C-alpha positions as CSV (number, residue, x, y, z in Angstrom):
1,X,34.6,-199.3,-25.9
2,X,30.8,-199.7,-26.0
3,X,30.6,-199.6,-22.2
4,X,32.6,-196.3,-22.2
5,X,30.3,-194.7,-24.7
6,X,27.2,-195.8,-22.7
7,X,28.8,-194.3,-19.6
8,X,29.6,-191.0,-21.3
9,X,26.0,-190.8,-22.6
10,X,24.6,-191.7,-19.2
11,X,26.7,-188.9,-17.5
12,X,25.7,-186.4,-20.1
13,X,22.0,-187.2,-19.7
14,X,22.2,-187.1,-16.0
15,X,23.9,-183.7,-16.0
16,X,21.5,-182.4,-18.6
17,X,18.3,-183.3,-16.6
18,X,19.8,-182.9,-13.1
19,X,22.3,-180.0,-13.4
20,X,24.8,-179.5,-10.6
21,X,25.8,-175.9,-9.8
22,X,29.4,-176.7,-9.2
23,X,29.7,-178.7,-12.4
24,X,27.9,-176.0,-14.4
25,X,30.2,-173.3,-13.0
26,X,33.3,-175.4,-13.8
27,X,32.0,-176.0,-17.3
28,X,31.2,-172.4,-17.9
29,X,34.6,-171.2,-16.6
30,X,36.5,-173.7,-18.8
31,X,34.3,-172.8,-21.8
32,X,35.0,-169.1,-21.3
33,X,38.7,-169.7,-20.9
34,X,38.9,-171.7,-24.1
35,X,36.8,-169.2,-26.1
36,X,39.0,-166.3,-25.0
37,X,42.1,-168.4,-25.9
38,X,40.8,-169.1,-29.4
39,X,39.7,-165.5,-29.9
40,X,43.2,-164.3,-29.0
41,X,44.8,-166.9,-31.1
42,X,42.7,-166.3,-34.2
43,X,42.5,-162.5,-34.0
44,X,42.7,-161.1,-37.5
45,X,42.0,-157.5,-36.8
46,X,44.7,-154.9,-37.1
47,X,46.0,-154.2,-33.6
48,X,48.2,-151.7,-32.0
49,X,51.7,-152.7,-31.2
50,X,52.3,-151.3,-27.8
51,X,55.9,-150.4,-28.6
52,X,54.5,-147.9,-31.2
53,X,53.6,-145.6,-28.4
54,X,57.1,-145.6,-27.0
55,X,58.7,-145.0,-30.4
56,X,56.3,-142.1,-31.1
57,X,57.4,-140.5,-27.8
58,X,61.1,-141.1,-28.4
59,X,61.8,-137.5,-29.4
60,X,60.1,-136.2,-26.2
61,X,61.9,-138.6,-23.8
62,X,64.5,-135.9,-23.0
63,X,61.8,-134.1,-21.0
64,X,60.9,-137.2,-19.1
65,X,62.6,-138.2,-15.8
66,X,64.3,-141.6,-15.5
67,X,61.4,-142.9,-13.4
68,X,58.9,-141.7,-16.0
69,X,60.8,-143.4,-18.8
70,X,61.0,-146.7,-16.9
71,X,57.2,-146.4,-16.2
72,X,56.6,-145.7,-19.9
73,X,58.6,-148.7,-20.9
74,X,56.6,-150.9,-18.4
75,X,53.3,-149.3,-19.6
76,X,54.1,-150.1,-23.3
77,X,55.1,-153.6,-22.6
78,X,51.7,-155.0,-23.6
79,X,48.6,-153.8,-25.3
80,X,46.4,-154.6,-22.3
81,X,48.5,-152.3,-20.1
82,X,48.2,-149.5,-22.6
83,X,44.4,-150.0,-22.9
84,X,44.0,-150.1,-19.1
85,X,46.1,-146.9,-18.7
86,X,44.1,-145.1,-21.4
87,X,40.7,-146.0,-19.9
88,X,41.7,-145.6,-16.2
89,X,43.9,-142.5,-16.4
90,X,43.4,-140.7,-19.7
91,X,39.6,-141.0,-19.9
92,X,39.0,-140.1,-16.2
93,X,40.0,-137.3,-13.9
94,X,42.4,-139.7,-12.1
95,X,46.1,-138.8,-12.2
96,X,49.0,-141.2,-12.6
97,X,51.3,-140.6,-9.7
98,X,54.5,-141.1,-11.6
99,X,54.0,-138.9,-14.7
100,X,54.3,-135.2,-14.5
101,X,51.0,-133.7,-15.7
102,X,52.5,-132.4,-19.0
103,X,54.1,-135.7,-19.7
104,X,51.0,-137.6,-18.9
105,X,49.1,-135.4,-21.4
106,X,51.7,-136.2,-24.1
107,X,51.3,-140.0,-23.4
108,X,47.5,-139.7,-23.4
109,X,47.4,-137.8,-26.6
110,X,49.8,-140.3,-28.3
111,X,47.6,-143.2,-27.1
112,X,44.5,-141.4,-28.3
113,X,45.8,-141.4,-31.9
114,X,45.6,-145.2,-31.8
115,X,42.3,-145.8,-29.8
116,X,40.6,-147.3,-32.8
117,X,43.2,-150.1,-32.9
118,X,42.6,-151.4,-29.4
């Protein structure tokens, strides 16, 4: 046990005074991964449930085509997809190729009501 402790301290001292780029990159990648995991696990803020967008648009779905409804279901399957759609489509001049322009405007305006909850 004592030898193992000495070995760990020796490796730590070596890496501290003679850093290796590959080891440092590996360490930083794993540290970032763990911190993001803990942040997602311990998130206490009020967040948007992505299904809320779909339920808010439920009354307008008669005006949507079957392909648009399927795309909307896929879009509202996760909060990250809703956020990505909002910032890539709604906040830019880029158009979504599946939604009709009026339906896209409805989806964007519905998402805009919940932007503060991203």
